Each structure stands twice: as structure tokens, then as C-alpha cells.
Residue frames as qw, qx, qy, qz and C-alpha x, y, z in Angstrom:
[[0.175, -0.234, -0.524, 0.800, 148.68, 68.34, 71.22],
 [0.302, 0.071, -0.107, -0.945, 146.23, 70.53, 69.38],
 [0.504, -0.163, -0.747, -0.401, 144.14, 67.44, 68.68],
 [0.399, -0.325, -0.777, 0.364, 143.74, 66.69, 72.38],
 [0.008, 0.232, 0.277, -0.932, 142.94, 70.32, 73.17],
 [0.402, 0.008, -0.398, -0.824, 140.29, 70.35, 70.46],
 [0.511, -0.229, -0.816, -0.142, 138.81, 67.05, 71.64],
 [0.256, -0.306, -0.654, 0.643, 138.64, 68.33, 75.20],
 [0.180, 0.156, 0.023, -0.971, 136.86, 71.46, 74.01],
 [0.491, -0.102, -0.616, -0.608, 134.29, 69.41, 72.07],
 [0.462, -0.291, -0.818, 0.181, 133.65, 67.18, 75.09],
 [0.113, -0.259, -0.451, 0.847, 133.23, 70.26, 77.27],
 [0.334, 0.063, -0.221, -0.914, 130.74, 71.83, 74.86],
 [0.529, -0.172, -0.755, -0.346, 128.77, 68.55, 74.62],
 [0.356, -0.297, -0.755, 0.464, 128.62, 68.24, 78.41],
 [0.070, 0.204, 0.221, -0.951, 127.36, 71.81, 78.68],
 [0.447, -0.029, -0.468, -0.762, 124.64, 71.11, 76.11],
 [0.497, -0.248, -0.831, -0.020, 123.51, 67.99, 77.99],
 [0.228, -0.311, -0.603, 0.699, 123.30, 69.95, 81.24],
 [0.166, 0.238, 0.038, -0.956, 121.43, 72.84, 79.61],
 [0.178, -0.165, -0.809, -0.535, 119.04, 70.71, 77.53],
 [0.154, -0.543, -0.805, 0.184, 116.24, 70.48, 80.17],
 [0.046, -0.561, -0.246, 0.789, 116.13, 74.25, 80.55],
 [0.192, 0.277, -0.447, -0.829, 115.45, 74.56, 76.81],
 [0.765, 0.191, 0.293, -0.541, 112.72, 71.91, 76.92],
 [0.563, 0.477, -0.619, -0.267, 114.83, 69.54, 74.81],
 [0.860, -0.253, 0.399, -0.191, 114.52, 65.78, 75.41],
 [0.010, 0.528, -0.802, -0.281, 117.39, 63.62, 74.31],
 [0.602, 0.125, -0.644, -0.456, 116.52, 60.52, 72.25],
 [0.347, -0.055, -0.908, 0.227, 116.76, 58.04, 75.13],
 [0.165, 0.218, 0.547, -0.791, 114.38, 60.18, 77.26],
 [0.513, 0.211, -0.243, -0.796, 112.01, 60.53, 74.33],
 [0.579, 0.053, -0.765, -0.278, 111.80, 56.79, 73.71],
 [0.170, -0.103, -0.844, 0.498, 111.45, 56.06, 77.41],
 [0.329, 0.233, 0.308, -0.862, 108.50, 58.46, 77.59],
 [0.577, 0.182, -0.480, -0.635, 106.98, 56.88, 74.48],
 [0.413, -0.004, -0.909, 0.050, 107.21, 53.43, 76.07],
 [0.037, 0.203, 0.692, -0.692, 105.45, 54.68, 79.20],
 [0.457, 0.257, -0.011, -0.851, 102.69, 56.27, 77.11],
 [0.552, 0.129, -0.712, -0.415, 102.23, 53.06, 75.11],
 [0.262, -0.088, -0.909, 0.311, 102.01, 50.97, 78.28],
 [0.208, 0.244, 0.476, -0.819, 99.43, 53.36, 79.75],
 [0.525, 0.231, -0.276, -0.771, 97.33, 53.21, 76.58],
 [0.488, 0.058, -0.849, -0.193, 97.24, 49.41, 76.76],
 [0.036, 0.097, 0.801, -0.589, 95.75, 49.43, 80.27],
 [0.081, -0.559, -0.784, -0.258, 91.98, 48.80, 80.32],
 [0.077, -0.243, 0.085, -0.963, 90.04, 52.04, 80.72],
 [0.064, 0.338, 0.819, -0.459, 87.30, 52.08, 83.37],
 [0.087, -0.507, -0.594, -0.619, 83.85, 52.75, 82.00],
 [0.000, 0.134, 0.470, -0.873, 82.07, 55.56, 83.83],
 [0.175, 0.668, 0.703, -0.168, 78.42, 56.44, 84.25],
 [0.145, 0.523, 0.294, 0.787, 77.04, 59.28, 82.21],
 [0.102, -0.126, 0.355, -0.921, 75.69, 62.26, 84.15],
 [0.670, -0.156, -0.225, -0.690, 72.16, 61.04, 83.45],
 [0.773, -0.086, -0.628, 0.018, 72.99, 57.53, 84.68],
 [0.299, 0.087, -0.605, 0.733, 74.50, 59.00, 87.85],
 [0.393, -0.144, 0.164, -0.893, 71.25, 60.84, 88.57],
 [0.798, -0.108, -0.428, -0.411, 69.34, 57.60, 87.96],
 [0.622, 0.018, -0.693, 0.364, 71.64, 55.78, 90.40],
 [0.006, -0.111, 0.468, -0.877, 71.02, 58.47, 93.01],
 [0.599, -0.122, -0.081, -0.787, 67.29, 58.17, 92.43],
 [0.694, -0.066, -0.715, -0.057, 67.50, 54.43, 93.08],
 [0.261, -0.027, -0.681, 0.683, 68.37, 55.32, 96.69],
 [0.356, -0.021, 0.163, -0.920, 65.33, 57.60, 96.92],
 [0.711, -0.035, -0.442, -0.546, 63.07, 54.94, 95.46],
 [0.562, -0.026, -0.796, 0.226, 64.37, 52.31, 97.90],
 [0.069, -0.112, -0.585, 0.800, 63.26, 54.62, 100.73],
 [0.373, 0.228, 0.147, -0.887, 60.10, 56.17, 99.29],
 [0.763, 0.279, -0.183, -0.553, 58.86, 53.65, 96.72],
 [0.192, -0.409, 0.892, -0.003, 60.37, 50.35, 97.84],
 [0.919, 0.134, -0.026, -0.370, 59.44, 47.09, 96.10],
 [0.779, -0.285, 0.530, 0.178, 61.16, 43.72, 96.09],
 [0.745, 0.547, 0.294, 0.243, 61.30, 43.92, 92.30],
 [0.170, 0.953, -0.180, 0.174, 63.21, 47.21, 92.46],
 [0.504, -0.693, 0.516, 0.008, 65.75, 45.79, 94.92],
 [0.839, 0.029, 0.512, 0.182, 66.31, 42.69, 92.79],
 [0.621, 0.700, 0.211, 0.281, 66.83, 44.77, 89.64],
 [0.095, 0.948, -0.151, 0.262, 68.91, 47.58, 91.15],
 [0.459, -0.731, 0.492, -0.112, 71.19, 45.88, 93.69],
 [0.461, 0.412, -0.786, -0.016, 74.01, 43.37, 93.29],
 [0.824, -0.302, -0.466, -0.108, 73.55, 40.06, 95.09],
 [0.679, -0.192, -0.399, 0.586, 76.51, 40.87, 97.37],
 [0.037, -0.759, -0.098, -0.642, 75.25, 44.42, 98.00],
 [0.516, -0.309, -0.537, 0.592, 76.39, 46.00, 101.29],
 [0.131, -0.825, -0.222, -0.502, 74.75, 48.94, 103.09],
 [0.489, -0.120, -0.476, 0.721, 76.68, 50.91, 105.72],
 [0.201, -0.668, -0.161, -0.698, 74.70, 53.33, 107.92],
 [0.309, -0.065, -0.712, 0.628, 75.63, 53.81, 111.57],
 [0.332, -0.088, 0.110, -0.933, 72.65, 56.19, 111.73],
 [0.760, -0.124, -0.418, -0.483, 70.32, 53.26, 111.02],
 [0.607, 0.000, -0.737, 0.298, 72.23, 51.02, 113.43],
 [0.054, 0.037, -0.540, 0.839, 71.71, 53.47, 116.32],
 [0.574, -0.085, -0.072, -0.811, 67.99, 53.69, 115.49],
 [0.758, -0.055, -0.630, -0.162, 67.75, 49.88, 115.52],
 [0.495, -0.059, -0.674, 0.545, 69.39, 50.00, 118.96],
 [0.289, -0.847, -0.402, -0.195, 67.03, 52.82, 120.05],
 [0.067, -0.923, 0.222, -0.308, 69.99, 54.97, 120.99],
 [0.769, -0.536, 0.345, 0.045, 72.02, 52.23, 122.71],
 [0.033, 0.673, -0.686, -0.274, 75.39, 50.79, 121.70],
 [0.015, -0.082, 0.987, 0.134, 73.97, 47.29, 121.20],
 [0.844, -0.123, 0.504, 0.135, 72.73, 44.78, 120.08],
 [0.707, 0.673, 0.115, 0.186, 73.61, 46.07, 116.58],
 [0.662, -0.277, 0.118, 0.686, 77.35, 46.60, 116.18],
 [0.146, 0.904, 0.092, -0.390, 77.82, 50.28, 115.33],
 [0.096, -0.624, 0.597, 0.495, 80.85, 49.45, 113.15],
 [0.426, 0.106, 0.875, 0.204, 79.13, 46.67, 111.21],
 [0.139, -0.127, -0.565, -0.803, 77.16, 46.97, 107.96],
 [0.544, 0.067, 0.325, -0.771, 73.47, 47.60, 108.41],
 [0.908, 0.272, 0.201, -0.248, 72.75, 45.07, 105.67],
 [0.360, -0.530, 0.690, 0.338, 75.52, 42.72, 104.50],
 [0.245, 0.091, 0.862, 0.435, 73.68, 41.35, 101.46],
 [0.323, -0.119, -0.390, -0.854, 70.80, 42.07, 99.11],
 [0.516, -0.360, -0.764, -0.145, 68.73, 39.36, 100.78],
 [0.352, -0.385, -0.564, 0.640, 69.24, 40.99, 104.19],
 [0.056, 0.108, -0.041, -0.992, 68.28, 44.39, 102.78],
 [0.424, -0.230, -0.603, -0.635, 65.10, 43.01, 101.22],
 [0.506, -0.406, -0.747, 0.147, 64.16, 41.33, 104.49],
 [0.293, -0.392, -0.415, 0.767, 64.75, 44.49, 106.52],
 [0.077, 0.155, -0.146, -0.974, 63.69, 47.34, 104.24],
 [0.296, -0.251, -0.748, -0.539, 60.67, 45.45, 102.96],
 [0.362, -0.538, -0.732, 0.211, 59.09, 45.69, 106.41],
 [0.206, -0.339, -0.229, 0.889, 59.45, 49.47, 106.74],
 [0.299, 0.811, 0.441, -0.242, 56.79, 52.10, 105.92],
 [0.520, 0.537, 0.238, 0.620, 57.46, 54.30, 102.89],
 [0.350, -0.646, -0.193, 0.651, 59.08, 57.60, 103.85],
 [0.362, 0.920, 0.149, 0.033, 58.60, 60.90, 101.94],
 [0.701, -0.265, 0.242, 0.617, 61.93, 61.87, 100.44],
 [0.318, 0.941, 0.041, -0.103, 63.33, 65.02, 98.82],
 [0.783, 0.119, 0.108, 0.601, 66.51, 65.09, 96.75],
 [0.153, -0.904, -0.032, 0.399, 68.40, 68.33, 97.44],
 [0.281, 0.811, -0.444, -0.258, 71.50, 67.96, 95.25],
 [0.974, 0.076, 0.177, 0.116, 73.24, 65.19, 93.30],
 [0.084, -0.816, 0.516, 0.249, 77.02, 65.06, 92.80],
 [0.942, 0.320, -0.057, -0.080, 77.88, 62.67, 89.91],
 [0.368, -0.643, 0.638, 0.212, 81.12, 60.66, 89.84],
 [0.293, 0.373, -0.792, -0.384, 82.57, 57.88, 87.68],
 [0.528, -0.164, -0.820, -0.149, 81.30, 54.76, 89.39],
 [0.254, -0.447, -0.684, 0.517, 79.78, 56.47, 92.38],
 [0.080, -0.613, -0.266, -0.740, 77.36, 59.30, 93.04],
 [0.221, -0.242, -0.637, 0.698, 76.76, 61.29, 96.22],
 [0.198, -0.601, -0.499, -0.592, 73.60, 63.08, 97.21],
 [0.044, 0.002, 0.514, -0.857, 72.19, 65.45, 99.82],
 [0.357, -0.409, -0.712, -0.445, 68.60, 64.65, 100.81],
 [0.175, -0.109, 0.548, -0.811, 65.95, 65.33, 103.43],
 [0.323, -0.430, -0.801, -0.265, 62.64, 64.07, 104.74],
 [0.272, -0.368, 0.205, -0.865, 59.99, 65.93, 106.75],
 [0.835, -0.239, 0.062, -0.492, 58.27, 62.72, 107.88],
 [0.242, 0.447, -0.857, 0.089, 60.93, 60.28, 109.03],
 [0.264, -0.004, 0.866, -0.426, 58.42, 58.56, 111.35],
 [0.590, 0.163, -0.245, -0.752, 55.75, 58.31, 108.66],
 [0.747, 0.016, -0.595, -0.294, 53.60, 55.20, 109.06],
 [0.401, 0.002, -0.787, 0.470, 54.62, 54.57, 112.67],
 [0.433, -0.718, -0.511, -0.188, 51.94, 54.72, 115.36],
 [0.596, -0.539, -0.248, 0.542, 54.53, 56.21, 117.72],
 [0.375, 0.437, 0.165, 0.801, 55.13, 59.30, 115.53],
 [0.298, -0.750, -0.432, 0.402, 55.15, 62.38, 117.77],
 [0.074, -0.793, 0.119, 0.593, 57.00, 65.03, 115.76],
 [0.739, 0.596, 0.246, 0.193, 58.04, 66.02, 112.25],
 [0.285, -0.795, 0.321, 0.428, 61.51, 67.48, 112.74],
 [0.697, 0.668, -0.232, -0.120, 63.16, 67.66, 109.28],
 [0.784, -0.371, 0.424, 0.259, 65.96, 65.13, 108.86],
 [0.457, 0.798, -0.348, -0.184, 68.84, 65.85, 106.47],
 [0.841, -0.267, 0.440, 0.167, 71.30, 63.25, 105.25],
 [0.260, 0.702, -0.560, -0.354, 74.12, 62.42, 102.85],
 [0.908, 0.027, 0.416, -0.041, 74.66, 59.24, 100.88],
 [0.100, 0.582, -0.687, -0.424, 77.31, 57.77, 98.59],
 [0.896, 0.228, 0.292, -0.243, 76.08, 55.17, 96.10],
 [0.136, -0.522, 0.751, 0.381, 78.69, 52.94, 94.44],
 [0.843, 0.369, 0.128, -0.371, 77.82, 51.02, 91.27],
 [0.350, -0.320, 0.786, 0.396, 79.25, 48.41, 88.92],
 [0.394, 0.212, -0.544, -0.710, 78.28, 47.53, 85.35],
 [0.731, 0.053, 0.496, -0.465, 75.20, 45.32, 85.14],
 [0.459, 0.076, 0.838, 0.287, 74.50, 42.34, 82.94],
 [0.102, -0.056, -0.530, -0.840, 72.94, 42.98, 79.49],
 [0.341, -0.471, -0.706, -0.404, 69.24, 43.76, 79.63],
 [0.314, -0.452, -0.586, 0.595, 69.27, 45.36, 83.07],
 [0.060, 0.891, 0.441, 0.091, 66.93, 48.35, 83.36],
 [0.250, -0.945, 0.043, 0.205, 69.56, 50.67, 84.83],
 [0.658, 0.645, -0.310, 0.232, 72.75, 49.48, 83.00],
 [0.187, 0.468, -0.658, 0.560, 74.39, 49.59, 86.43],
 [0.700, -0.490, -0.517, -0.052, 73.81, 47.80, 89.73],
 [0.268, -0.806, 0.303, -0.432, 74.32, 49.35, 93.15],
 [0.745, 0.098, -0.608, 0.256, 77.04, 47.44, 95.03],
 [0.435, -0.241, -0.539, 0.679, 77.53, 49.63, 98.10],
 [0.157, -0.824, -0.247, -0.484, 75.70, 52.39, 99.95],
 [0.421, -0.136, -0.481, 0.757, 77.22, 54.62, 102.64],
 [0.204, -0.689, -0.374, -0.587, 74.51, 56.70, 104.28],
 [0.331, -0.262, -0.576, 0.700, 74.42, 58.95, 107.34],
 [0.171, -0.633, -0.356, -0.665, 71.73, 61.33, 108.61],
 [0.209, -0.415, 0.409, -0.785, 70.37, 63.09, 111.71],
 [0.499, -0.207, -0.841, -0.028, 69.42, 60.02, 113.71],
 [0.081, -0.179, -0.603, 0.773, 68.73, 62.10, 116.85],
 [0.416, 0.147, -0.031, -0.897, 65.85, 63.92, 115.14],
 [0.561, 0.004, -0.723, -0.404, 64.66, 60.60, 113.71],
 [0.366, -0.181, -0.848, 0.338, 64.50, 59.05, 117.19],
 [0.137, 0.210, 0.384, -0.889, 62.64, 62.09, 118.54],
 [0.505, 0.108, -0.343, -0.785, 60.11, 61.87, 115.70],
 [0.569, -0.064, -0.805, -0.157, 59.60, 58.19, 116.52],
 [0.635, -0.633, -0.027, -0.442, 58.92, 59.01, 120.15],
 [0.852, -0.050, -0.399, 0.335, 61.96, 57.06, 121.35],
 [0.412, -0.054, -0.303, 0.858, 63.66, 60.17, 122.71],
 [0.132, -0.883, -0.438, -0.102, 61.81, 62.97, 124.49],
 [0.414, 0.376, -0.176, 0.810, 63.87, 66.16, 124.43],
 [0.376, -0.647, -0.533, 0.395, 63.68, 68.02, 127.72],
 [0.157, 0.912, 0.097, 0.367, 64.83, 71.33, 126.36],
 [0.681, -0.259, -0.203, 0.654, 67.59, 73.38, 127.87],
 [0.035, -0.979, -0.121, 0.162, 67.81, 77.01, 128.92],
 [0.640, 0.608, -0.146, 0.447, 70.65, 78.77, 127.10],
 [0.629, -0.289, -0.268, 0.671, 73.71, 79.82, 129.05],
 [0.090, -0.886, -0.189, 0.414, 73.93, 83.45, 130.16],
 [0.287, -0.466, 0.464, 0.697, 76.92, 84.00, 127.85],
 [0.246, 0.292, 0.783, 0.491, 74.88, 82.76, 124.87],
 [0.026, 0.838, 0.539, -0.079, 72.01, 85.10, 125.78],
 [0.218, -0.770, 0.089, 0.593, 74.43, 88.02, 126.05],
 [0.297, -0.162, 0.651, 0.679, 75.81, 87.22, 122.61],
 [0.163, 0.534, 0.762, 0.327, 72.33, 87.03, 121.03],
 [0.074, -0.891, -0.345, 0.286, 71.29, 90.34, 122.63],
 [0.305, -0.578, 0.301, 0.694, 74.47, 91.97, 121.36],
 [0.103, -0.073, 0.707, 0.696, 73.63, 91.00, 117.80],
 [0.497, 0.156, 0.069, -0.851, 69.88, 91.74, 118.13],
 [0.324, 0.036, -0.899, -0.294, 68.96, 88.08, 117.74],
 [0.370, -0.543, -0.753, -0.032, 66.31, 88.21, 120.48],
 [0.191, -0.708, -0.040, -0.678, 64.50, 90.69, 122.72],
 [0.070, -0.326, 0.674, -0.659, 64.70, 91.28, 126.46],
 [0.723, -0.106, 0.174, -0.660, 61.14, 89.95, 126.80],
 [0.847, 0.196, -0.462, -0.173, 62.32, 86.55, 125.53],
 [0.586, 0.171, -0.667, 0.427, 64.53, 85.94, 128.58],
 [0.474, -0.694, 0.025, -0.541, 62.49, 86.61, 131.75],
 [0.923, -0.367, -0.111, 0.043, 64.15, 83.68, 133.54],
 [0.707, 0.184, -0.182, 0.658, 67.64, 85.21, 133.32],
 [0.347, -0.831, -0.201, 0.386, 68.65, 87.73, 135.96],
 [0.392, 0.907, -0.052, 0.147, 70.08, 90.88, 134.38],
 [0.284, -0.831, 0.479, 0.005, 73.14, 90.83, 136.64],
 [0.815, -0.121, 0.543, 0.163, 74.02, 87.38, 135.24],
 [0.695, 0.652, 0.229, 0.200, 74.46, 88.82, 131.75]]
């Protein structure tokens, strides 16, 4: 009888220890070996090679050079053969503000050959890099140009155009100048200002609403003399 009572007590103590083990940070052998197996499996998985910070800046500068210093040689060296460029901002400019003929959801250039054929015909555009944000196999950048219509006879204005771009890369073949090739570009920018600069759109201007004028006067953002066309009783 005492034997059974003692055995029951031991089992009870063991059960209590098992239940309390996690709170003490203790891992039982089977949990330990399971975790070790998971760690070993993870270590055997191939690790993705990333760009260095310097290489990421070089990849971002490839985008600038393709806009400002384009050459066929640069495109052939920097882009993959199956390179794809997405930019609905460019598509709307190609359409001159319309929804067609260029599909707004389609790539602007679906291959390196298409990019070379299209970009190679465009004037060089002054380009300023504002900030680069390095990643592993991609880099994003904020940029601007003050002469988006540069080289076009229809240029009528120089409204600054700001844009953002994501450049995705993959490892290049040995001997490549950049060590990486650009496989995808996602770029968007102020296409409305671009179309105005090209003379496609002619902004008519718009008088501010009375409520907006009242707000600006309240915060001393303009003087009474600046709004002669607004009746005082409308404010």
C-alpha cells in the first residue's frame, strides 16, 4: 500500500515539474533535439546573396544613367535579357493623357530589346538623385528632374517632377561590370507636370474656394490684397 502511495506521489511530482518546466525556461530533451533538427535544416538551406551598400547605390545610379546618360552599351551591360519595366506614369504620357492605346496595367517595356528600342529614341533628361534606400536584391530611390521636357521642341514649362523607383537585381555572369543585372524596374512620377512641361496639357488655373481663402487668411498665409476677386461677405 505504501508502495503505491509513494509511486503516486512521484508521478504527481514529475507531472508538476513537466508543467512548470516552460516557466523556468527549461527544455526537455525531446524539445531540445527537435529544435536542433530545425536549426540544422535551416542552416542547410541556400542563403541568398545580397548587394553591398555600395552595389545598391550603383544599381540605383544605373536607373539615373538610363535616363540621363543612356547608351545601348549601358543597357546591354546593365539589364537582363528578360528585363521588365513597369511605369503607368510613362504609359499615360505615351497616351497623352488618354486611357489608350497603351494598356495602363501593362508593362511599359516587356523586354530589354523593347526598352532599347523605346528609350534609345528619347532625349537625355537632367536627373537628380535625392535619396537611395538600399535593400538585399532591390534598391529604392527618390529622384527629381527640373527639365522633364528637355530636348523636345514642344517644351513650354519647367515644373519640377519628383518620382520614386524600385530597382530589382539578380546576380550577373562573371566579368560583368556591375556584378548584378537589373531584372525589373517599378517607377512612378508626377506625369501631370510632365505633360504640362511637354505642352500636351495647358492648365487653366482655378480660383481657390472661399473657404480655402478664409483658412489662409486665418493663418496669415496671404494678404487681403491677394484676393480682390472674392467678395468679403463670401468669406
